[in-house]
N, C-alpha and C positions, 0 to 999 in steps of 0.2 A: 490483523496480519498486515505487514507492510508490503507494498508492491513496488517492484523495480520499474523504472521508467523506460527500460529498453528490453528487447528480446521478448515480445509479447507471446509469440507462438510457443516458445520454450516454456513459459510460465503456464500457458493453457494446458500443454501436454503434462506438466507436473501435476496440475490439479486433477486432470482426468485419470492419471495413473493412481493418484491417491484415493479417489473414489473407487476405482476398480480393485485396488488392494484391500480396502475395507470389505467390499462385497465378497471377494474370493475367500478371505479368512473366515468370515461369518458362515458362508455356505459350506466350506469344508468342515467346520465344526458340527453343523447339522447333519451332513452326510455321514459323519463318523457315528452319529447317534441313530443311523438307520433310515433317515428320510431320503426320498428320491431327490435326484439332482435339481429337477425343475421346482419341486416344492421347497427344497432347501434354499434355492436362490431367491425365490419370491419372499419367503419368510425372513431371510437375512436382510433383503432390501427394506421390508416393512419395519423390522426391529431397529435397523440403523436410522431409518427415517424418524421413528418415534423418539429415539435417543437424541436426534438433532445433529448427528454426525454428517449425514449427507447434505442436510440443509446448510450446515456451517461451511462445508467445502464448496457447495454450489453457490452460496452467497458470496464467498470469497471470489469464485470465478466470475460471477455476475458483476461484482464491484469492479474487478479489473477490466472486464469487457466494457463497462460503462465509461471508465476513465479513458480507455484506449479510443473508444468511439468519440468521446468528447474532444480529445486531442486531434483526432483525424478530422472531425467536423470543423474545428477551429482553423486548422491548416487549409482545408478546402474553402472555408468561408473567406479567409484572407486572400486566396488565389482568385476567387470569384470577384471580390471587391477590387482587386488590382486589374482585373480584366475590364471593368467598367468604372474607372476612377471618377469620371464626371458625375455620374449618378451618386456614387458613394460620397463625393464631396458635398453635393447638394443636400443629401440626407443628413450628413454629419453637421453641416452648418445650421440647418433648420433645428436639429435637436440641440445643438450647442447653445443657440439663442434661447430656446425654450427652457432647457435645463439650467443654463447659466442665470437666467432671470429668476427662476425658482430658487436657485442656490443663494443668490444675493438677497432676495427678500427673506428667505428662511434664516440667513445669517442675522438680519435685523430682528426677526421674530425670536430667534434663539436667545440673543443677547438681552432683549427687552422683556420677553414673557417667560422664557424657560430657565434662564440662568438666575440662580438666587442672588440676592444682594450680599455683598461681602461682609456681613456681620453675623455673629453667632445668634442662632435661633431667630433668624430674620423673619420667619413666618409668624412669630409671636409679637413682632414690633408693630406699633400703630401710632398714628397721629390723631389728635382730637381737634375737631373744628366746630366753631359755632355756626349755626345756620338760622336765618330768619327770612325765608322766602316770601313771607307775607308783606315785608317792607323792603323787598328788593335786595336782600343780602344773601346770596347763595352760599357764601363762605366767608368766615371772619376768624380772626385770631382771638384766643382766650385772654383772660386777665389773670394776675397773680391770685386774686380772690377765688376765681373759678378753679385754678390749679390746686389751691389749698383744699377746697371742698372735694374735688375729685380724689386727691391723694388720701384724704382722711376718711372719706365715706364709701369708697369703692370696695368691692369684695372679689374683684376679678384680676387685678393687676399685681404682678410680682414687684414691679418698681415703676416709678414715674419720675419725669424730669421736666423742668421748665427751661426755656431758652429764648433768647432774643438776639437777632443778628443786626449788624449795621456796618457802616463804613467808618473807619477810623484813620487818624493820621499818625504815622510812625515818624518821629523826629529823633534828633541826636545823631543822625548819620550824615553822610556827605550831602544828601538831598532828601527832602521830606518825601515820604511814600504814602500813597493811599493804600490801605490794607483792609481786608474784610475779616471781621471777627465775630465770634459768637460768645455771648455771656450765657452761662448755663449752670444749673445745679450739678452737683457731683455725680448724680445718677446717669446723666446723659452719656458721658464717655465710658462709664462702666457698662451700660446697656449695649453700646456699640462695640464692645470688646477691645478697648484700647489697651495696648501693651507698649508703654513708652520705650523709645530707643535709649533715651537718657532721662534720668530723674524719675519723676512720679506723675500721676494724674492728680485730680483734685481730691481732697479729703472731705468726708461728710461734715466735719466741723466748719469747713469753709462755706457751707450753705447758710451760716448765720453771720451777722455783722460782727466786727471786732477783730478779725484776723488780718494779718498783713496782706497787702495787695499782691497777687501773684498772677502769673501768666504761663500758659502751656503753648509752645510754638509747634507748628507743623514742620515737617521735614523740609518742605519747599521754602518756607520763609526763613528757616534756619540757614539754609544754603544760600539763598538769594541776598538776604540782608546782612547776615553775620558770617558768611563765608564758611559755614560748617564748623565754627569755633568749638572745639571739644570742651573748652572751659566756660561754656555759656551758662551753666547752672549757677544760680545766685546772682548773675549779672542783672543790672537794672536797665530796663528799656522804657522809653517814653512813648506812651499811647495817649494821644490827645492831650499832651502836656502833663500827664500824670505818670510817675515812675511805677513800674511793675517789676517784681522780681521773678526771673525765669525759674520755674520749678521742674520743668520737663520738656522734652522734645519727642514728638510722636514719630512712629515709623513711616518710611516712605510710602508704603502701600495703603496707608490709612487716609481716606478723604471723606469730607462731608461737604456737599455742595447744596445749591438751592433746590435741587430735585429731591434730596433727602429731607432737608430741613428748610422748607420754603419760608424763610423769615420775612417779616415786614420790612426789614432793613435792606432789601434788594441785593443781597450778597451773591457773588458768583460761586466762590469756593472759600470755605473758612480757612484762613491762614494762621489763626491763633484762637485760643479759647481763654475766657476770663471766668472767674467764679461769679455767681449771681446770688449774693447773700440777701435773704429776705427776713425781716423781723415781723412781729405780730401785726404791726400797722400795715405792712405790705400785704400780708396774707388776708387782710380784711378789705383790701382795695379792689373794687370791681370796675374801676373806671378805665384804666389804660388797657384796652384790648389789643395789645401789640405783640403777644408772646406765642410761642409754640409750646404745646404739651405733647411729650413723647411718652409712651407707656409700653411696658412689656407684659403680655398676658401670662398668667400662671399656667404651668403645664396642664394640658387637658382642657383648658377653657377655650371655647370657640369665639370667633369674632361676633357671632350672633348673641352669645351669652353676655359678652362684654358690652355690646350695644344695649341690651335689655337692662343691664345694671346701671349704665350711664344715663339711660332714659329716666330712671327714677331720680337721679341727682339733678338732671336738667329740669324735670317737672318741679322739683322743690325750688330751684333757682327762679324758674319762671313765675312762681307765685310770690316768693319772698322779695324778689327784686323788681316785680311788676314789668316783666319783659313782654314782648309781643307774643301773641298766642301761638305763632308759628315757630317760636324760638325752640331750638333743640341743640344737642351736642352730638356730633357724629364721630364714630370710631372708624377710622379709615386705615386698612392695612398698609404698611409702609410700601409694599410692592405696588399696590393700587395707586398710592400717592405718586410714586415715581413714574409709572407708565400708563396710568389710567386714561389720560387725555389722548394718548396716541394709539391705544389698543384697537379701537374700531378701525382707524385708517390702515394700520398695518395688516389686520386680518382681511380687510377688503382687498388690499393690494396682493396679499398672499393668494386669495381666491382668484383674483384676476390673472395672475401669472400661471396658476394651475390650469385655468381655462385656455390660456395661450398654448401651454404645453399639450393639452388635449387636441387643439387644432393642429399643432405640429405633428402629433401622432397620427391623426386622421390623414393628413397630407402625405406623410411618409408611407402609411398603409396603402394609400392609393398608388403611390409610386411603385411600391413592391408588388401590388396586384398587377400593374401593367408589366412589370419586369417578369413576374411569374408566368404571365401569358406567353411571353417570348421564350420561356424555358420549358415549355410543355414537353417537347421532344426529349430533352435531357432528363427530365423527371420520369417520363415514360420509360426510357431505357433503364434507369435505375430500378424502377418498379418491376420491369420485365426480368431483370437479373436477380430479383428476390428481395428487394428492399420493401419492408412493410410500411404501412401508413405512419406508425409511430416513429419509425426510423427516419422517414422523410420529413415529418413534422419537426423532429429534433434537429435535423440538419438545417432546415430553414429558420427555425427559432434561434439556432446558434448564430446564424448570419445576422439576424436582426438585433440580437443582444450585443454582438460585437460592434455593430454600428452604433447602438445606443451608448455603450461604454466609451467608445471613441468620442461621441458627442458629449458625454458627461465630462471627459477629460478636457475637451476644448471649452466646455461650459464653465469649468473652474477658472480658466483664464478670464473669460468674460465676466464672471462673478467678481473676481478680484479687481478687475478694472472698474466695474460698476460701483463697488464699495469705495474705491478710491475717489471716483467722481462724486459720490454722495457726500463723502467727507469734505471734498473741495467746495461743493455747493453749500454745504452746511444748511440744510433746509429747515431752519427755524425751530429751535427748541426741541429737537429730538433728544430724549433722555438717553443716558448711558452711551453716548456716541463713541467714546474712547474704548468701550468694551466690545464693539462690533468688529468681528473678524472671522477668519476661517479656522475654527477649532475642530477637534475630532468629531463633535456632534454634527457639524456642517458637512464634513467629509463623508461621514456615514450616511447622512441624508442624501448627498449627491450620488453615492454608490447605489443606494436603495432605489432612488428615483430612476437612475439609469437602467438598472435591471428591470424594474417594473415597466418602464417605458418601452424597453425592447420587447417584453412579452406582450404588452398591450397592442402595439402597432404591428407585431409580427404574427400574432395568432391567426388573424383572419386570412392573410395571404398564405400562411403555411397550410392551414386546413383546406383552403381553396385549391392550392397546388397539389396536395396529397390525394385529392379525389379525381385526379386525371384519368381519363379513359385511355388505357394503353393502346388498344387496337386503333382507335380513331386518331390518337396523336401520332402513332408511328406511320399509319397510312397517309396522313396529311403531309408527311415528309418535311415537317418543320414549318408548313405554311399556315398553320392554324391561327397564327396571330394576325393574318391578313384578311382572310375571307371568311364568309359565312356567319359573321356576328350579327349582321343586320344593323340598320340605323335606328335603334330603339334602346333608349337608356333604361327602360323598364326591365329589359332582359338581364341587366346586371344590377340587381337590387342592392347588393352590398356596396358597390362603388357609389351608387346614387345616395345611399343612406349616409355614407361618410361625408359626401359633399354637403348634404342637407345639414348634418351635424356641425360641420365647419361654419356654414353660413349662419346657423342659429346662434352659435356661441359668439361669432364675430359681431352679430347685431347686438347681442346682449352687452358685450364690452363697449361697442360704439355708443349705445344708449347711455351707459354709465359715464363714459368720457364726455359725451355731449352735454349731459346734465352738469358735470363738474365745470366744463368750459363756460356754459351759460351762467352758472353760479359765480364763477370767478369774474366774468364780465360784469355781472351785477355788483359784485363786491367792489371792484376798482372804480365803479361809477359813483359810489357813495361819497358825498362831500365830507371831508374830515372836519370841516368847521374852521380851518385855517389854510393858509397858503404855504406849502412846504418849499417852494422854489427859492433858491438863493439864500437859504438860511443855514448857518452853521450853529451847532449846539454842543455844549460840554457841561460836565458837572464840576462844580467847585465846592470845596469844603474848607471851613476854618474851624479852629479849635484851640484848646490850650488856655492858659491864664490870661492871654491878651484879649480873649473874646468870651469872658464869663458873663458879661452883661448884654442884654438885648440891644441896648443903644450902640455898643461897640460893633456888634454883628451888622446892624442896620447901616451904620456909617461905612463899614467896609464895602458893602454892596453898592452904596450910593457913590462912593469914590470910584469903584470899579466901573460903574455905569458911565461916569463922566470920562474916564480914560478910554473905554472902548468906543464910546460915541464919537470921539475925535479921531479915531483911526481912519486912514484913507480907504475909501471904498465902502465904509459902513454907513448905511442910511438909517438904521434903527437898531436898537438893542434893548434887551430886557431880560429879567430873570424871574423864575417861578420855582416853587418847591417841588412840584411834580409835573414833569413835561409830558405832553401827550405821546402815546405810542412807545413809552418806556415801561420798565417794570416798577417804577415809583408809584406808590399808592398812598392814600391818606383820606380817611373818611371818619365821620363821627356823628353824634347826635346834634340836633339843632332845634331850638325853640323859636316859634314865630309869635310875635305879639298879637294877641287877639285870637289865635288859633287854638282850639281845644281838640287834641287828637281823639279819635273814636276809641272806645274801650277795647276793641279787638286789635287796634294798632297803636299802642301807647307810645311807640318810638318813631321818630322821624330821622332818617339817616341821609346825610348828604356828603358829597366829596368836598374836601376843604383844600384850598390852594392859597399860598402866600405869593404875591406877585409885586413886581416893581411897576411904576407908572407907565413906562414905555413898552411893557411886554405885549399888550394887546395890539399896539400899532406895529410892533415887530412881526408878530405872527399873523397880522391882518385878520384878527378876529373881529367881526363886525360889532359895532355898538348899536344896540336896538333903541335904547332910550336912556336919558340922563347923561352922565359923564363917566369917564374912566378915572383912575387914580391920578393924583397930581403930587408934585413935590411938597405941597403944603399939607398933605395927609401924613402927619407925624404923630408920635406918641403924645404930643402936647395939644393936638387938635381934636376935633370931634372924631369919635370912632365910627368908621364907615366900612362898608362892604360892597361888592358887586355880586350879582347873581346871574345865572344864565337864563335863557329864554324858557327852558323846560320848567324851571322852578317858578318863573313868573306866570307861565300859562296855568300851572296847577293852582297856585294860591291867589293870583291876581289876574284872572282872565280878562278883566276890563282894561288892562294896561296901566294900572295905577300903582305899580310896585315901588316906584321911586318915592322915598320918604318913609316907607314902612321900616319896621325894626325887627332884628333877629338877635339871638345870642346862642352861645354853645350850650349852656346849662343854667341852672338857677343861680349858680355862684358867679356867673359871668356878667359883664356889663352889656347893656343893650347897644347894638350897632345899627346905624342907619344905612339903608340901601340907597346908594347914590346913582346907580346905573344898572342897566341890563345888557348883557352881551350875548353873542350867539352861542349855540350849543356846539361843543367840541367833542369829537370821538376820542375819549381819553385812553381807552384800553384796546382799541382795535376797531376796524371798520365794521366788523360783524358783531360787535358787542354793544348792547344798549347801555348807555352811561346813566349814572345816577344824576340827580340835580347837583349843581356845583355852586359853592359859595367861595368868592375870592376875598382875601384879606390883604390890605396893603403891607408890603414888606416892612415898612418903618414902624408899623403898629404891631406886627406879628412876625418877627424875623425868624429865619431858620438857618442853622449853621451850614446846611448843605443845600445848594440851589443849582438849578440848571440855568446856564447863561445862554441866551440865543441872540444871534446877530444877523441882520439882513444886509447883504452886500450887493454891490453892482456888478461884481466879477464872480469868478468861480468861488463859492463859499469856502472850499477846502484850502484855497490859497491864503486866506486870511487867518487860518487857524494859529499859526506860529506867533503872529503879531499879538493875538488876543492872549495867548498863554504867557507871552513876555510881560504883558501888562498885569496879569494876575500875580506873577512872581515878583514883579517890581513893587507891587503894593504889599504883598505878603509872601516872602520866600518859602515859608513852610506850608502854604496852601496847595494841596495836591489838586491836579486837574486830570479828570478821567472821563470815560464814557463819551468820547469825542466822536461825533458823526453829524453829517448833514441831515436835515429833516427829510430830504428826498430818500436818503438811505434808510432812515427809520421807517418811512412810509413803505418802502419796498420790502424791508425785512419783516414788517408787521404781517405781511401776507405770504411769508416764505413757506409756511406749512401747507396752506391751501394751494399755492403755486406748485409745490413739489408733488402733492397728491394728484393734481390735475395733469401735470406733465407726465407723470409716471403712467397713469391710467390711459392717457391719450396715446402714449408711445405703445403700450400694450395693445390698444385698440387698432392702431395703425398696422402693427405687425400682424395682428389677427386678420385685418382686412386684406393685407398682401397675401397671406397664406391662403385665405379663402379664395381670392382671385386666382392664385396659382392652382388651387384644387379644382375649381370649375374649369379652368383652361385645360388642365391635365385630363380630366374626365372626358371633356368634349373632344379633345385631340385624339384620345384613345378610341372614342366612339367613331370618329370620322375614319381613323385608320382601320378599325375593325369592319366598318361598313363600306369600305371602298367598293367592293363588288356590288353591294346593294345600290350604292349611288350610281355606279356605272350602268347597271341594268335600268334604273329609273330614267337616266338620261338617254340611254339607247332607245327606250320606249317612248321618248318624246317629252320627258319632264324638263321644264325650264329651269335655268340656273337660279332664278329668283325663288322658285318653289323649293329648291334644295337649300338655299340660304334660310328661307323661312322655316323649313323643317328642322334644321340644326338649331336655330335660335329657339324654336319652340321647345325642343328637347331640353336645352340648357336652362331656359328661363322657367320651365316647369319645376325643375329642382330648386332654382333660386327662390321662387315664390313660396314653395313649401318651407324652405329654410328660414325665410324672412318671417313667415307666420309663426313658426315655432320660436324664433328668436324674440319676437315681440312678447310672447308669454314669459320667456325666461327673463327678459328685461324688466317686466313688471315685478318679478320677485327680487332681482338684484337691486333695483333702484329703491325699493322700500327699505332694504337693509342699509343702504348708504344715505338715507334721508337725513341723518344727523350731520352729514358733511356738506349739505346744500345750504345756500343762502338765497332767500327770496325766490326760490324756484321749486315748483312742485315735483315730487318724485315721479309723477305720471304726466309730466309736461307734454302736451300733445305735439307742440311744435318740434321738440327734440325727437320724439318717436317717429313722426312723419319724415323729418329730415334725414335721420339715419337710415330709415327704410328706403327712401329714394336714393340715397348715396350708395347703399349696398346693391340696389337694383341696377344702377348705372354701372357699377364696377363689374357685376356679374354679366351684364349685357356686353360690356367691352371684352371680358374674358371669353365669352361665347363667340363673339364676332370674328375673331382670328381663325379658329378652326372652321367656322361657317364659310368664310371666304375661301379657305383652302379647299373645302368640299366643292365650292362652285367651280374651281379650276381643275377638277378631275377630268382627265381625258378618257372617255369610256372605252375607246379602242385599245389604248395602252393598258388600262386596268384589267379589261377582260382577257387580253392576250396573256398578261402575267398570271392571272388566275388559271 
């Protein structure tokens, strides 16, 4: 039944009349059958009740009454908040920060962990990785041979695809462009649910050699490079100097980036796709482990079942190909691949902001308890006029929920601003950043949190206020808030418990933040193995028919080195195939003359780098022994290499590495070690690098190299001059990934810096709230105990004893809270142990430090009310009472 929103009394009368009419008709019917009036009325009421008629009408009446009471309570709550706007503003702001922080972190959590990937049957998609932890390879790319074995021998996959990504040069336009592309079998785009905007995707027959070279463009490249030409199909485009016929253009909403397909070619986002034809020779090639394998599970097959099936294939490969005993192939769900590295950090931050919100709730509950103490007479009058406990509780809960909803509304603004700030900071490699936003799931979360928060912090004050003694409160004439409380915090156990909880949670967050800060300090103190000051770096790529031969590539980089070396302000320059602290990778097997690997570790894996002679002087990588490369190390001279100190210490601990020989494999020529250089942190300060072998660029050239130049001035100021020299030498050579080494050094720690800053901010906010909570309780205690203080002073108590008494009361709460917080910190820090670097999760210095900090803050918060208590004039206070 629908209820009107006006004229409530009229509706109540109608409902009562309806009940009376039903009873009268039923009673008259029984009287007509000869029953007495009293018996007929009772039987009629019973029959109507059994039939549900009275209950229906009464339920209708109750529902309307409840709605009317709710509207009345909301109006009354709004008036009460307007009477005390200062308190309401403090409460709303506290809740806004707590709810806003929770909303912001939940937005990130929702986008990363709850929102499915934008591909059909995304929960059935997986990537396959090689792992050999026994020889220091936690994750490696598979080869075409392994792809063929998995494709033909598995029993769990609906479809499989192989892919490899890389940087390419798009020419034939006004200016050469560096573009990211993926070569893939036809199954990849089909598995990802591609529906081309124009043309078609790849056909299965293009997985075999012999078909015309084709290309599928993404919507972004089609618009950027070709202006959205509707006649693009069939047009020939030049990729690395080779013509490709455009057969399709993908929709604007389809993207594949390095998070989904983490190719070895360090792409950011795929801008085109090429077919990857494989013949029988390719399918038997287990050497180039540079590819991705993507698979889609059959319906009903779990990831665990798929892993068990692939384990059988991996065991066969391990025996047939004499791989390391720890060799295996892992089936990683695509969602886990995208967000796995950030899951732990996000969940810890989500837990931290939840704790901050709990502290805010405790603080607000304390404020409402103090406010309720001042409203005892008002509540007593309402109770005397007939308001029951449930009615009083409902009224007070309505006020608290209204406050929390207002806090939630303000929190949405804070959350939106926080997300904008996170995007602006771009804290290092957070996946799906463009999908983080305020969607319906986030709004529903905020509403739910707001209502639950209002109930949580409003229940205790509401129940406390509803138990008011009417006679005492009315006889006190409204002075119950001043006298008779006594200077003893133990008498108000609820308020004390809230403060203890605030302090305990605050110390838990402080301990976590302290550990992250110490961890970050340890991290930035790790020597990277090079000097990043005053170094500009950029990636240069050459391709096409002009650079088919290795000698042509080597000559280009030699000429470029001479040009850059002569630029004003450049003191040194050099190039390397994989620059430290970038996404560039490159490793492989290595044989050492005279070394026989043990049976349980038949493989020796090292990082491989091609470098020009002046690279080590440019980066100021120290030379330990021997010499570095020189211009005389060419393809016509002796084949030479450099190794790092880590490799030298393992195989030649006596310092006689120079003169020894190594090679890539049995088909390779032996190369002589001519020098040993320092260890460089290749992949990050917190990552232990593999052993490194450097090859001279002239003997082992790479089409794509990182150029580094050390300058006497601001390194960024010389960027344009270096780019001009590159294009003067080769107009079609794209230059990209430009950054100073200081910037790369800074960005390599972005994720750790972000997590540390966020948790430190939450801990600081918790500390402030805890201090306010202690101050509020002690201020209320002093106000309640004014008469007690006055009597003590009138009987001869010294002001110092009053100060000591108040401080003792406050610090007793603080010490209990700190003790409980230390226990909570032991639990939290064990959870976040994976985020720490060279710091124990139970670091005693951190725990003692945060405990002392919180003790000092609590002491400062207690000292203000304590000094106020010292200044109480006993004559004035007793005369008032």
